[in-house]
C-alpha positions as CSV (number, residue, x, y, z in Angstrom):
1,X,39.2,147.8,66.0
2,X,35.8,146.7,65.8
3,X,34.3,143.8,63.8
4,X,30.8,143.7,62.6
5,X,29.6,140.0,62.3
6,X,26.7,138.0,61.5
7,X,24.9,140.7,58.8
8,X,23.7,140.5,55.2
9,X,26.8,143.2,53.8
10,X,25.5,145.1,51.1
11,X,28.8,146.2,50.0
12,X,27.8,148.4,46.7
13,X,28.8,145.8,44.6
14,X,27.6,142.5,45.5
15,X,25.5,141.1,48.9
16,X,27.4,139.6,51.3
17,X,26.9,136.8,54.6
18,X,29.0,134.7,56.8
19,X,31.4,137.9,56.1
20,X,32.8,140.5,58.6
21,X,33.6,144.1,58.7
22,X,36.6,145.6,60.3
23,X,36.8,148.9,61.3
24,X,40.4,150.5,62.3
25,X,41.2,154.1,62.2
26,X,38.0,156.0,60.9
27,X,38.0,153.6,58.0
28,X,37.4,149.8,56.6
29,X,40.1,147.8,57.3
30,X,38.8,144.9,55.5
31,X,35.9,142.8,54.2
32,X,36.6,139.1,54.9
33,X,35.2,135.9,55.4
34,X,34.1,135.4,59.3
35,X,36.5,132.5,59.7
36,X,39.4,134.4,58.9
37,X,38.5,137.0,61.4
38,X,41.8,138.6,63.4
39,X,41.5,137.8,67.1
40,X,42.2,140.9,68.5
41,X,39.4,142.4,67.1
42,X,36.4,143.4,69.4
43,X,33.7,141.6,67.6
44,X,29.6,142.7,67.5
45,X,26.8,140.5,66.8
46,X,24.4,142.2,64.1
47,X,22.2,139.1,64.4
48,X,21.6,138.7,60.8
49,X,20.5,142.5,59.9
50,X,21.1,144.1,57.0
51,X,24.8,146.6,56.7
52,X,25.0,149.4,54.0
53,X,26.9,152.3,53.4
54,X,25.5,155.7,55.2
55,X,23.5,157.7,53.1
56,X,24.5,160.6,51.6
57,X,21.8,163.3,50.9
58,X,22.9,166.5,48.2
59,X,19.7,168.7,48.5
60,X,18.1,169.3,52.1
61,X,17.3,172.6,53.9
62,X,16.9,171.9,57.5
63,X,16.8,169.8,60.7
64,X,13.9,169.2,63.0
65,X,14.1,172.8,64.0
66,X,16.5,174.3,62.2
67,X,16.7,176.1,58.7
68,X,19.9,176.3,57.3
69,X,19.0,179.4,55.1
70,X,17.3,182.0,57.6
71,X,20.0,180.8,60.6
72,X,23.1,180.6,58.6
73,X,25.0,178.9,61.5
74,X,27.3,176.0,63.3
75,X,24.4,175.2,65.4
76,X,22.0,174.7,62.5
77,X,24.2,172.5,60.6
78,X,24.6,170.5,63.5
79,X,21.0,170.4,63.9
80,X,21.0,169.6,60.4
81,X,23.6,166.6,61.0
82,X,22.1,165.5,63.9
83,X,18.3,164.8,62.8
84,X,19.5,163.2,59.8
85,X,21.9,161.5,61.2
86,X,19.0,159.4,63.0
87,X,17.8,157.9,60.0
88,X,21.3,156.8,58.9
89,X,22.4,160.0,56.2
90,X,25.9,160.3,57.6
91,X,26.5,163.1,54.9
92,X,25.0,165.6,53.6
93,X,25.3,169.0,51.0
94,X,23.0,171.6,53.2
95,X,21.0,173.4,50.6
96,X,20.1,177.4,50.0
97,X,16.9,177.7,48.1
98,X,17.5,181.1,46.4
99,X,18.0,183.8,48.4
100,X,20.2,186.9,48.5
101,X,23.9,187.3,47.5
102,X,24.8,188.4,51.0
103,X,23.8,185.2,52.5
104,X,25.0,183.0,49.8
105,X,28.7,184.4,50.9
106,X,27.6,183.8,54.4
107,X,26.5,180.2,54.0
108,X,29.5,179.7,52.2
109,X,31.8,181.0,54.8
110,X,29.9,178.7,57.6
111,X,30.3,175.4,55.6
112,X,33.7,176.2,55.1
113,X,34.7,176.9,58.7
114,X,33.0,173.8,59.5
115,X,35.1,171.4,57.4
116,X,38.0,173.2,58.4
117,X,37.0,172.2,61.9
118,X,37.1,168.8,61.5
119,X,33.7,168.2,62.1
120,X,31.9,165.3,60.3
121,X,28.7,165.0,58.3
122,X,28.8,168.3,55.8
123,X,30.3,167.4,52.4
124,X,30.2,171.0,51.2
125,X,27.5,172.9,49.8
126,X,24.7,172.9,47.3
127,X,23.2,176.9,46.1
128,X,19.8,175.8,44.6
129,X,19.2,178.9,42.5
130,X,18.4,182.2,42.9
131,X,19.5,181.9,38.8
132,X,16.3,180.0,37.7
133,X,13.3,180.2,35.2
134,X,10.5,182.4,36.8
135,X,8.4,180.6,35.3
136,X,9.4,177.2,37.0
137,X,10.6,178.9,40.5
138,X,7.9,176.3,42.4
139,X,8.2,177.5,46.1
140,X,10.9,179.7,45.7
141,X,10.1,183.5,46.1
142,X,9.6,185.7,43.6
143,X,11.4,188.7,45.2
144,X,15.1,186.8,45.0
145,X,14.6,184.5,41.8
146,X,16.9,186.7,38.9
147,X,18.9,186.6,36.2
148,X,22.7,185.9,36.9
149,X,25.0,188.5,37.1
150,X,28.7,188.2,36.7
151,X,29.9,190.6,39.9
152,X,27.8,187.9,41.5
153,X,28.8,184.6,40.2
154,X,32.4,186.1,40.0
155,X,32.6,186.6,43.9
156,X,30.7,183.1,44.4
157,X,33.5,181.3,42.7
158,X,35.9,183.1,44.3
159,X,34.4,182.5,47.7
160,X,33.7,179.0,47.2
161,X,37.0,178.1,45.9
162,X,38.2,175.0,47.7
163,X,34.6,173.9,48.9
164,X,32.8,171.3,47.2
165,X,30.3,173.5,45.6
166,X,27.0,172.4,43.4
167,X,24.9,174.9,42.0
168,X,21.5,174.1,40.3
169,X,20.4,176.6,37.1
170,X,17.9,177.5,35.0
171,X,20.6,177.5,31.6
172,X,18.1,178.6,29.3
173,X,17.8,182.1,31.1
174,X,22.0,182.2,30.9
175,X,24.0,184.5,28.5
176,X,26.7,182.1,26.9
177,X,29.7,183.9,28.3
178,X,28.2,184.1,31.9
179,X,27.2,180.0,31.6
180,X,31.0,179.7,30.3
181,X,32.2,181.2,33.2
182,X,30.5,178.7,35.4
183,X,31.8,175.8,33.7
184,X,35.3,176.7,33.8
185,X,35.1,177.4,37.7
186,X,35.4,174.2,40.3
187,X,31.5,174.4,40.7
188,X,29.3,171.4,39.8
189,X,26.5,172.1,38.0
190,X,23.1,170.3,38.1
191,X,20.0,171.7,35.7
192,X,16.9,172.7,37.6
193,X,13.9,174.8,38.2
194,X,14.2,174.9,33.9
195,X,11.7,175.6,31.2
196,X,14.3,174.7,28.3
197,X,13.1,172.9,25.6
198,X,14.1,169.3,24.7
199,X,16.5,170.2,22.0
200,X,18.4,173.2,24.4
201,X,18.0,171.0,27.5
202,X,20.1,168.4,25.3
203,X,22.3,170.8,24.3
204,X,23.0,171.8,27.7
205,X,23.7,168.1,28.4
206,X,26.3,167.7,25.8
207,X,27.5,170.5,26.5
208,X,28.8,169.5,30.3
209,X,25.8,169.6,32.4
210,X,25.6,166.3,33.5
211,X,23.1,166.4,36.6
212,X,19.5,167.4,36.8
213,X,17.6,168.2,40.3
214,X,14.3,166.1,41.1
215,X,13.4,164.7,38.0
216,X,10.1,165.9,37.1
217,X,9.1,169.2,39.5
218,X,10.0,172.4,38.2
219,X,11.4,171.3,34.4
220,X,9.3,171.2,31.5
221,X,7.5,167.8,30.9
222,X,7.6,164.9,28.6
223,X,5.0,165.8,26.0
224,X,4.5,163.6,22.5
225,X,5.2,166.7,20.7
226,X,7.7,168.1,23.0
227,X,9.6,165.8,24.7
228,X,10.9,168.7,27.3
229,X,13.7,168.5,30.0
230,X,12.3,165.2,31.3
231,X,12.4,163.6,27.8
232,X,16.2,164.9,27.4
233,X,17.1,163.3,30.6
234,X,15.7,160.3,29.6
235,X,17.2,160.4,26.1
236,X,20.7,161.6,27.8
237,X,24.1,159.7,27.5
238,X,24.6,157.5,30.5
239,X,26.7,160.4,32.0
240,X,23.8,162.1,32.6
241,X,21.9,161.8,36.0
242,X,19.2,162.9,37.7
243,X,17.7,163.1,41.5
244,X,14.7,161.6,42.5
245,X,12.1,162.9,45.6
246,X,10.5,159.5,46.7
247,X,8.3,161.0,49.0
248,X,5.0,160.3,47.1
249,X,4.0,163.9,46.8
250,X,6.7,164.8,44.4
251,X,6.0,162.5,42.1
252,X,3.6,159.4,41.9
253,X,5.5,156.0,42.7
254,X,4.5,154.4,39.4
255,X,6.8,157.6,37.8
256,X,9.5,156.8,40.3
257,X,9.0,152.9,39.0
258,X,9.2,154.0,34.9
259,X,12.1,156.4,35.3
260,X,14.1,153.8,37.0
261,X,13.5,151.5,34.1
262,X,14.8,154.0,31.7
263,X,17.6,156.0,33.8
264,X,18.6,152.9,35.6
265,X,21.9,153.5,38.0
266,X,21.5,157.0,36.6
267,X,18.7,157.7,38.8
268,X,19.7,158.6,42.9
269,X,17.5,159.9,45.7
270,X,17.5,163.2,47.5
271,X,15.6,163.9,50.4
272,X,14.8,167.5,49.5
273,X,13.3,167.8,53.2
274,X,12.6,171.4,54.3
275,X,12.7,170.1,57.5
276,X,12.8,166.3,59.0
277,X,10.7,165.3,62.1
278,X,9.0,168.8,62.2
279,X,6.8,169.7,65.2
280,X,5.6,172.6,64.0
281,X,2.6,173.7,61.2
282,X,4.0,176.5,59.5
283,X,7.5,177.9,58.8
284,X,7.6,181.4,57.0
285,X,11.2,183.7,56.3
286,X,12.2,186.0,53.2
287,X,9.0,185.5,51.2
288,X,9.2,181.5,51.6
289,X,6.0,179.7,53.6
290,X,5.8,176.2,54.3
291,X,2.2,174.9,55.9
292,X,3.1,171.4,57.2
293,X,0.3,169.1,57.3
294,X,2.3,166.1,59.2
295,X,3.0,164.8,55.7
296,X,4.0,167.6,53.3
297,X,5.1,171.2,53.1
298,X,2.8,173.4,51.2
299,X,3.2,177.1,50.7
300,X,0.5,179.7,50.1
301,X,0.0,179.3,47.0
302,X,-0.4,175.8,47.6
303,X,2.8,174.5,45.8
304,X,5.0,171.9,47.0
305,X,7.3,173.5,49.2
306,X,10.2,171.0,49.9
307,X,9.8,167.6,51.5
308,X,9.0,166.4,55.1
309,X,11.3,162.9,54.7
310,X,14.9,161.8,55.3
311,X,16.6,159.3,52.6
312,X,15.6,156.6,55.0
313,X,11.9,157.3,54.5
314,X,13.1,157.6,50.9
315,X,14.5,154.1,50.3
316,X,11.7,152.5,52.1
317,X,9.2,153.9,49.9
318,X,11.4,153.0,46.6
319,X,11.5,148.8,48.1
320,X,8.2,148.6,49.6
321,X,5.8,151.5,47.3
322,X,8.0,151.3,44.0
323,X,9.4,147.8,44.2
324,X,12.8,148.7,43.7
325,X,15.5,145.9,44.9
326,X,16.7,146.8,48.5
327,X,20.7,146.6,47.3
328,X,19.7,149.1,44.5
329,X,17.8,151.4,46.5
330,X,20.9,151.6,49.0
331,X,23.0,152.4,46.4
332,X,20.5,155.5,45.1
333,X,21.1,156.5,48.6
334,X,24.4,156.0,49.2
335,X,26.9,155.0,46.1
336,X,25.6,156.8,43.3
337,X,25.0,160.3,44.9
338,X,29.0,159.8,46.0
339,X,29.9,159.5,42.6
340,X,28.3,162.4,41.3
341,X,30.0,164.4,44.0
342,X,33.1,162.6,42.6
343,X,33.7,161.0,46.1
344,X,33.2,157.6,44.9
345,X,36.6,156.5,46.2
346,X,36.1,156.8,49.8
347,X,32.4,157.2,50.4
348,X,29.1,155.2,49.2
349,X,30.2,151.7,49.5
350,X,31.7,148.9,51.6
351,X,35.2,148.2,50.7
352,X,38.6,148.2,51.9
353,X,40.0,151.8,52.6
354,X,36.6,153.5,52.6
355,X,35.3,155.9,55.0
356,X,33.5,153.8,57.7
357,X,30.3,155.4,57.8
358,X,27.9,152.5,58.0
359,X,23.7,151.9,58.8
360,X,22.8,148.7,60.3
361,X,19.1,148.1,59.3
362,X,16.5,145.5,60.6
363,X,14.5,143.5,57.7
364,X,11.8,146.4,57.6
365,X,14.3,149.1,56.9
366,X,14.6,150.5,60.3
367,X,17.7,151.8,61.5
368,X,19.5,149.6,64.2
369,X,22.8,151.0,64.3
370,X,24.8,154.1,62.6
371,X,28.3,154.4,62.7
372,X,30.5,157.3,61.2
373,X,34.1,157.0,61.2
374,X,34.1,153.5,62.6
375,X,32.4,154.8,66.1
376,X,28.7,153.8,66.7
377,X,26.6,157.0,67.5
378,X,23.8,157.5,69.8
379,X,20.6,157.4,68.0
């Protein structure tokens, strides 16, 4: 049993000082004033540093060496978990870019086995595509982006039963009956890589799609006469949320600042990391190319091909470049994505009963310690 003391505690609701966070049996036992600390807890002095809930990334593709959709192995998942854990991401959704049906089903199988084995770090699977608008496919391979097929959908729905599964789609290319089939399933849906008009997008949000994938990128932009998907997101009800990539390349920091003013708590962070901490200069697989210049990935056509950051770097950019308060940046990387996945009752905050996934940060937002299920991990 551990007691974390002498820190600024960012609970998700408030910021506490002179409090202790008690950890017991993989969970947060209590958050209480330091003068009420029980004597039987081993105390760890955090020397005035910040402590927040572990970050939760719902869109990323690889670690420092492995690319999940290519490797489709437990080792690849482990590489992704280990790489991003170094920067405080304690939970993630490995993401498939547009690929074949065979690879989608294999990925479902691998993630299910990982979770069934009781391993930590992986919450489920994000299937980004392949049912996207060809005109907005971005770096997704032209060879595999395709219209939805009922037989494929039925198989994906059946095989992923019991698995937390998110799918990014361009709903305007979907026949009504197939979209209804998907919406009646257990899959969570996000609108992305879409060329829908403002009116179309508004209708899809009103019809039950409650998320949008990487705001501004691979979607019809805002214009005065046609507000597009971006305008529909800005104008949507409070239950519609959008992810954003805060790497400084996918959108200008001023664009993030404007979106934050409009969306408030409806905006959350993803890394969209093709790789993180990457040491090579080029990657190629199944028609997808990514050239790394030390800061970003570009495909052979010069389009952005995912990011090279972790959620920690996204948080740092939000605080130091965008001007978002630290407590809100932490919520964007932990509390809000947990809520979007329906896991806000056990992840993303520092409260009694929540899983003890915690990140300790210096005042410069560098990682000092990481805890997973109450145990400090080496980083």
